[in-house]
N, C-alpha and C positions, 0 to 999 in steps of 0.2 A: 620475310615480313610476317609478323604475327597476325593472327586473325582475332578481331575483338567482336564480342557480342554485346548487344545492348543491355543485356542483364548482367555483365560483368561488373562487379563492385569497383568503384574507383580506387579504393584502398588496395585492391589486388594488383593494380597496374604498377610496373616499375617506372623508374624516371625515364628510361629509354622508351618504354611503350607509350608514356604520355607525351613525350616529345615527339615521337613518331605520328601520333594522333593529331597533335597541333600543327605540325608541319603539312600533313596530308589536307587538313582542314583549310589551312591558309592557301596552299597551292590550288585546291579546288575553288575556292572563293575568288582568288586572283585570275584564275583562267576564265571563269564565267563572267567576271567583270570585264576582262579583256574582249571577250566575245561580244558583249552587249555594246562596248565603245565601238568596236569595229563595224558592227551592224548599223548602229546609229550614224556613224561617220559615213559609211558607204551609202546609206539610204538618202544623205543630203548632197550627194555628188551626181553629176550628169557627165557622161563621157562623150567626147568627139562632137563633131558637127550633127550627127545623127541624133545625139541626146538633146542638143539645142532645138533641132527640128521638131522632136517629140514634145519637148517641154513647151514650146510656143505654138505648135502646129503651123509651121511654116515650110518654106522651100529651102533648098541647100543654099541657094544664093542669098536669100534673106537671112538665114542662120549665119552665114559667113560675114554679112554686113553687120549683124548683131555682135558677133564675136569681135570684130575690129573696131566697133563703135562703143556703144554705151556699156556693153558687158565686159569691157577690157579689165576692169578691177576684179571681176568674179572669175576671170578665166586664168588658169595656169597651164602653161604649155612647155613640155620638155621634148624637144625634137618634134616628132610627128603626134605624140600623145596629148591630147587636149582633155583637161579636167576642169569642170565648172561647178562652183558652189551653187547648188540649186536655190537655196534660200535667199542668198544675195542677188542672184540673177533676177529672181521674181521682184525683189524690192527695186532694183535698178530698172526693170522693165515697167514697173508702176510709176516710178518718178519720171521715166522717159515719156511715158503715155501722158502723164499730167502735163509735163512741159510742152508736149506737142499740141495740146488744146488750147493753151493760152495765146 
């Protein structure tokens, strides 16, 4: 791989050099975008009954009741692994709380 310096004139680059620079730029931009998406996605997820407990500040039994009840549409389960969409769970909790007051 050739080493490029910021003061190298653009006219001094070959087509291969320019192609290499563009590919490197695109891969760097794509990987940083992928990291941002992964961070944003994982920040909005809660894992397991423990995650539900921490999110709502409730007991294990209550978290299980929430999971089986009004949170059902926010919960995805594959075998023993439970993943909850945090934002949707909070919306469902608010709607459930409003419904309980009526």
